[in-house]
C-alpha distance (Angstrom), angle and dihedral (degrees) to the residues before:
residue distance angle dihedral
M1 . . .
A2 3.82 . .
T3 3.77 120.0 .
T4 3.78 117.9 -135.0
T5 3.78 128.9 -163.2
Q6 3.76 130.8 -162.2
A7 3.78 121.1 -128.7
T8 3.76 125.9 -150.7
I9 3.79 112.5 -114.9
K10 3.78 107.9 -124.3
W11 3.79 137.8 -171.3
P12 3.06 129.3 -37.5
F13 3.80 90.3 31.6
A14 3.80 94.7 44.9
A15 3.77 135.6 28.0
A16 3.79 118.6 -69.1
D17 3.80 115.9 -102.4
Y18 3.82 106.3 -97.7
Q19 3.81 118.3 -167.5
L20 3.81 121.6 -175.4
A21 3.80 125.6 -169.4
N22 3.80 123.1 -178.8
A23 3.81 124.9 -159.2
S24 3.80 93.0 -5.2
T25 3.78 124.3 166.6
G26 3.80 138.4 178.1
T27 3.79 126.4 18.7
L28 3.80 115.8 -11.8
T29 3.80 126.8 -171.6
P30 3.80 110.4 -159.1
S31 3.82 115.8 -169.9
I32 3.80 115.2 -123.7
K33 3.82 109.8 -156.0
S34 3.80 105.1 142.8
S35 3.77 134.9 65.6
K36 3.83 88.4 -117.7
T37 3.79 120.8 40.1
I38 3.79 129.6 172.0
L39 3.80 118.8 -164.1
K40 3.81 116.4 -167.6
Y41 3.79 123.4 -172.8
T42 3.80 116.6 -170.8
A43 3.82 121.2 -162.3
P44 3.81 98.2 -20.4
A45 3.82 111.4 -144.3
G46 3.80 91.3 -142.2
A47 3.77 143.8 -12.3
L48 3.80 114.2 -43.2
T49 3.79 133.2 -144.6
L50 3.79 115.0 -166.3
N51 3.82 117.1 -152.6
L52 3.80 110.7 178.4
D53 3.80 124.9 -138.7
I54 3.82 99.3 -153.1
D55 3.82 115.7 -163.5
S56 3.81 114.9 -129.1
E57 3.83 88.9 -122.6
V58 3.83 92.8 63.6
K59 3.80 108.6 109.1
A60 3.79 132.6 -151.7
G61 3.80 109.4 -83.1
A62 3.82 95.0 42.2
E63 3.81 112.3 144.2
L64 3.80 129.0 -133.9
I65 3.80 125.0 -171.6
I66 3.79 119.9 -171.5
Y67 3.81 118.8 -164.4
V68 3.81 121.6 -173.4
D69 3.81 120.8 -170.3
Q70 3.80 100.7 -165.6
G71 3.79 103.3 -160.0
A72 3.83 122.0 -163.3
T73 3.83 94.2 -30.4
G74 3.78 124.3 48.4
R75 3.81 113.0 -126.6
N76 3.79 127.7 -164.5
V77 3.80 119.7 -124.5
A78 3.81 119.3 -154.5
L79 3.81 118.9 -161.4
G80 3.82 107.4 -141.6
T81 3.82 134.6 158.5
G82 3.80 114.7 17.6
F83 3.81 94.6 26.5
D84 3.79 126.9 100.4
T85 3.81 111.2 -105.5
E86 3.82 89.1 -116.2
A87 3.83 93.6 58.3
P88 3.81 105.3 114.9
D89 3.79 123.7 -119.5
L90 3.81 118.6 -132.3
T91 3.78 123.5 -115.6
G92 3.79 102.7 -153.3
V93 3.81 124.3 -132.1
A94 3.81 121.2 -164.8
N95 3.82 114.9 -97.5
D96 3.81 93.7 4.3
S97 3.78 124.2 127.2
D98 3.79 115.4 -147.8
V99 3.80 133.9 -171.9
I100 3.80 135.6 -172.6
S101 3.78 130.9 -174.1
L102 3.81 123.1 -147.5
V103 3.81 136.9 178.6
Y104 3.81 128.8 -151.3
D105 3.81 117.3 -120.5
G106 3.81 94.7 -169.8
T107 3.79 92.5 -90.5
A108 3.81 108.3 43.4
F109 3.80 142.1 -5.6
L110 3.82 112.9 -93.0
A111 3.79 121.8 -157.3
T112 3.81 113.7 -112.9
S113 3.80 90.1 -174.1
T114 3.77 140.6 15.7
W115 3.80 118.4 -107.2
L116 3.80 105.5 -68.3
K117 3.79 123.8 -153.8
V118 3.79 108.9 -126.7
V119 3.81 91.5 176.6
D120 3.79 119.0 21.8
A121 3.79 115.9 -155.6
A122 3.82 92.5 -156.8
């Protein structure tokens, strides 16, 4: 008898993986399982460190977008495990919204942009 396995449908044939975290603080470990992942952090309660848990099925070329909506207090975001050492950390500014785009090279996520201000509090 033949054995069959089911595969997870991934981007671009299914929706991108969207993960939302409100009022987070400390070290977070988001799971990256799709070829397109969006991480959104709204009004972090403190500084964040992101350490990625990258699934072995994630292939080179996978995209990661990180969006931080600062809220009333600017919070720093450090990019840790799973990111290339050149990926820039974010220095938070109150009421700003910041976004960065990264691509997976098979080993780590490399920044394809600097942190961009989507909404500038100034």
